[in-house]
C-alpha positions, 0 to 999 in steps of 0.5 A, a space after each residue: 123687483 124690490 123698489 129702492 124705497 124698499 131697500 133703503 127702509 130695510 137697510 135703515 132699520 136693520 142698522 138702527 136696531 143693530 147699533 144698540 145691540 152691537 154696543 152691548 158686549 159684557 154679559 149682565 146678570 139680570 133675571 131671565 126675561 118674562 117670554 124666555 124660553 124654559 130651561 131645558 129639564 122643564 120641557 116634556 119629552 116630545 117623541 119618547 114613549 113615556 107613562 102618561 101620568 095625569 097627576 104629573 106636574 107638568 103644566 099642559 096649560 101655560 100662560 103669560 101676560 099676553 099668551 096662552 100655550 096648550 100642550 100636544 103631548 097627551 092629545 092623542 088626536 095629534 098622534 095620528 091626525 092632521 093639524 086641523 084635528 089637533 087645533 079643534 082640541 084647543 080652547 078658543 079655536 075653531 076649524 070647520 070641515 074645510 080647514 078654515 080657521 076662526 078665534 072666538 067666532 072671528 075668521 081673520 086669524 094670523 098662523 105663525 110657526 115658532 113665532 114667525 110667519 109661515 108661507 104655507 099657512 097663509 093665503 087661500 090654500 091655508 085650509 087644505 094645508 091644515 088638513 094635510 099637515 101632520 099634527 105630530 111635528 108640533 109639541 104646543 099651540 100658543 093662542 094669542 087673542 090680544 098679541 103684543 106689539 111684537 107681533 104683526 096686527 094682521 088678523 083681527 082674531 089674533 094669533 095662532 103660534 105653532 111650536 115645533 117639536 125640538 130637534 136638537 140634542 141636549 149637550 152630550 147627546 149625539 142622535 135622537 129620532 123617532 118613527 111613526 106609521 098609522 094606518 086607517 079605513 078607507 084607504 087612509 094611512 100616514 107615516 113620519 120620521 124625524 131625527 137629529 145629529 150633533 157633532 161638536 159645533 153643527 147640529 143637524 135635524 129634519 123630518 119628513 111625513 106623508 099623509 094620504 086621506 080621502 074625502 067624500 063630500 055631498 052637497 045639497 043646496 035649496 035656492 028659492 027666488 022671490 019677487 022682491 017687491 011683492 015677495 011672491 015665489 018665483 022658482 025653486 032650484 035644488 042641487 045635489 052633488 057628491 064629490 069623491 076626492 083622493 088627496 094626499 100630501 107630503 112634508 119635509 123639512 131640514 135645518 142646519 145649526 153651527 155655533 160660530 162662537 159660544 154666543 153666536 150661531 147661524 141656522 139655515 133651513 130648508 123646507 118643502 110640501 106638495 099636496 094634490 088630489 083627484 076625484 070624481 063629481 056627480 050632481 043634479 041641477 033641478 028648477 021648478 016654478 011657483 007651482 012645483 012644476 019642474 022647468 029645467 033639469 040637467 046633470 053636470 058630472 066631471 072630475 077635478 084635480 088640485 096640485 099645491 107645491 111649497 118650497 122655502 128657505 130660512 137663514 138666521 143669525 143669533 147672537 146672545 150677549 149673555 145668559 139672561 135673555 139679552 140678544 140680537 137676531 136677524 133673519 130672512 125668509 123666502 117661500 114660493 107657493 104653486 097651486 094648480 086646480 082644475 076640472 072638466 065637466 059635461 052638462 047633460 040637458 034632460 029639460 029642455 033637451 038640448 045638446 050636451 055642453 063641455 066646461 074646463 076650468 084651469 087656474 093657476 096661482 103662484 105667490 112669492 113671499 120674502 121676509 126679513 126680521 131683525 129683532 133686539 131684547 134687552 132684559 133689565 133688573 127686577 124682570 124688565 124687558 125691552 124689545 125692538 124690531 123691524 120686520 119686512 113682508 113682501 107678497 107677489 101673487 100671480 093668477 091665471 084663470 081660464 074657462 073653455 066651453 064647447 060641444 065636445 072635449 075636443 071642441 073647447 073654446 076660451 071664454 074670454 069673459 071668464 078668463 083672466 090674468 092678475 098679478 099684485 104685490 103687498 109690501 109692509 114695513 114694520 117697526 115695534 117697541 114693547 116694554 115690560 116690567 114689574 111695578 110692584 111685587 103683584 103688579 106688572 105692566 107691558 106696553 107696545 106700539 107698532 108702526 106700519 107702512 103698507 103698500 098694495 098695487 094690483 094689476 089686471 092684466 087682461 082688463 088693464 085695471 090697475 088699483 093701489 092702497 098706501 096707508 100708514 097706521 099705529 097699533 098700540 098694545 097695553 097688558 096689565 097683570 096683577 097677582 091677586 094671591 099665590 094661586 090667583 092672577 088678574 089680567 086685562 089687555 087691549 090691541 088695536 089690530 087689522 085685516 087687510 084685504 088679501 090682493 086676490 080680494 081686490 081683483 074685480 074679475 068675475 070667476 066661474 064656479 058653477 051654472 049657478 055661482 059666480 065669484 069675484 073680488 073688489 077693488 074697493 074693499 078697505 082693511 078692517 080695523 078691530 080695538 079688542 079689550 080683554 079681562 082675565 081671571 086665572 086660578 091655579 092650584 096644583 094640577 087644577 087650573 081655571 080661567 074666565 075671560 070676558 072679551 069685547 072686539 069692536 070692528 069697523 069696515 068688517 069683511 063679509 061675503 055678500 051674494 047678489 042675484 043677477 039674474 037667471 037665478 045666478 048669484 054673484 058673490 064678493 067681499 064687502 065692508 060691513 059698517 060695523 061688528 061687535 062681539 062681546 062674550 066670556 069663555 070659561 076654561 078648566 082642567 084637573 083630575 076627577 080622580 088619581 088616574 082621571 083628568 078632564 079639561 074643558 072650555 065654553 064660550 058664550 058670546 053675542 054678536 052684533 052687525 051693522 050690515 045696512 046696504 047689503 041685501 037682506 042686511 040691516 042690523 042683527 044680532 044674536 046669542 050663541 055658544 061653543 065648547 069642548 070636553 076632553 076625558 083622559 083616563 090613565 087605566 094602567 101605567 101602560 094604557 092610556 085612554 082618551 074620549 074628547 068632543 066639541 061643538 061649534 055653534 052658529 056664526 052670524 053672517 050679514 045675510 044669514 047664519 053659519 053652523 059646523 056642528 060637532 065632533 066626538 073623538 077617541 084614542 087609546 095608547 098602549 106602552 109596549 116597551 120603552 121605545 114602542 107604542 101602540 096608537 088607535 084613534 077614532 075621529 068623528 065617531 058619529 059622523 056629526 061634523 057637517 057645514 050648514 049655511 042659511 042665507 035670507 035676502 028679499 030676492 032670494 033664500 038659500 039653505 046649503 048643507 055641506 055633509 063631510 065624511 071625516 069619520 076615520 080610525 087609525 091603528 098605529 106604532 111609534 118608535 123612538 130611538 137614539 141616545 137621549 131626548 132632545 132639548 127644546 129650541 131657543 126662544 120658540 115658546 114665548 108663553 112661559 117665563 116668571 109671569 107665566 101662570 
């Protein structure tokens, strides 16, 4: 139950923000704010089958004083692929084969949907959701590596804001819709439909999709154990595993907007998602001594399955005082996630010969998320703008893990030491203010301050352990912009950011993964804080766009996964705080036409990582220089034929005890306009099969090479059909990346 303090703080904050808003009743004739949604006629059609003209005037890349936004309109991978496929084509963003997201090498990233927290894209199930959610429901992806104080400071790497396709018809238009069907190889297919209906003051809209995407993964692990004193090799253990997993997912959303008056609207949204998968696991575990003689060998085969469900609701009340962006909005969000995973395996020992061992793992994780937001925006003359807001976020995770063992499936007995029940509650109150205005014709500034009170309580219901964290912190932000010329802009920014431990990361329970690997949380894990600095130069000349960004991120207490040898060749992995971490780099982005029908876009990020992992086995002062990049070529072969080739490379990432590399991917695509309302699509993902995940860990006690070969290669053919009597208008206040200050 929400504590009395929470209710009082929420009510007081809402009243404090609402008071100045309700006092303003007369419309003001001020210019549009710097981050207001663009006029409807400037938004690209999101579902209509249109000719793609690579020299057109629409800006694929939009910038503002604190963000960069990339269009997905001409990304053919977004037509048939998952959200992870679309994110991999966005500069600064990396997504590994398991769906883990990072920004410029930092994996602590917050993902929003239309500027708001997302229950399905937070927590430990986010990677699976990114691999299953369809990309075609999003119009743009906004990247904020130094967000303003109006956004949560959670996520030291920054914020990714997914901007959904508009769902409301333009005035005078009654219906819109689209149907998409794509069929791939190896049992892959996906389909979706979206539509909207407007009747007087009521607008109804929604979309639904389904995706089947089986995956095959080969794991190879070589672990060498050493005498930490002499360095002599003790043993070598190899693991070869193959996982065949049939997985699928469905997503649905329905929205109703009712205009109470010409300036006040009430919106309600219901959403739900369900992902599931089941498959087989076969593996061979072998250990050899220092002389190379086989001392232990067994097979471990079984089945795995998972089921993830999410449902949520949002209610929003918006009042506009005028047409210049002066408004007050209040929003209440509720989400419930449920994730059940399990697997039954049998180990058959050939050396030394011993009876079979059956093991059953069952994990049930639930989380309830409640969010309340009240935001007031007031524009001023000459492009100035004030934002005030309060946010409340409550997360209540619960976890139940059970491991059973026995000589047969019918003789399984619960293992108390590896079974646990855990619950937690995290409550964050936030108050923020940002002020933005032009100071001269060339120079403008945005200053912000966010204050947050965080309360975290965890309870180990099995062991009786309780722990808590309680802290109040301030997060300042500053953004400066100087217009060098009509085509060139210089920007500088600073923000203080935080990465809070997730409640599950604080749970000290030791969970069983396989006979060689255990994992636990760390109740002593503290938040990591990052000071982020950036200087950006941008030039836009017609359809050509160039941008260079120098950045520095200083992090204290950085999170890292640390593995320790606890004997018998078994490693226990748990999160730890590093002493410090520094990321320094330069990122170059460019796009434009090569010919009248051929367009390119690309980005290169070169960065240096320095970490102080003193006290971590195999750690110390570590540093390295790495690079990643991507390139996209789009060719309008004829007015009806559009061809695309894209690729990226994700360079190495420095770890406290080693390095990790995800490799690269080459994608192809072709779109044929058949009629004004029907198009044919063909795409190929990872056509060379080169996107893998390899890690190396080195300590005085062990060295491990872990190679993950994930079969992501897929080919799709499909049709997209649009219907209705008009294009759809963009949503209000969804794309915060455009405005007079935008590039």
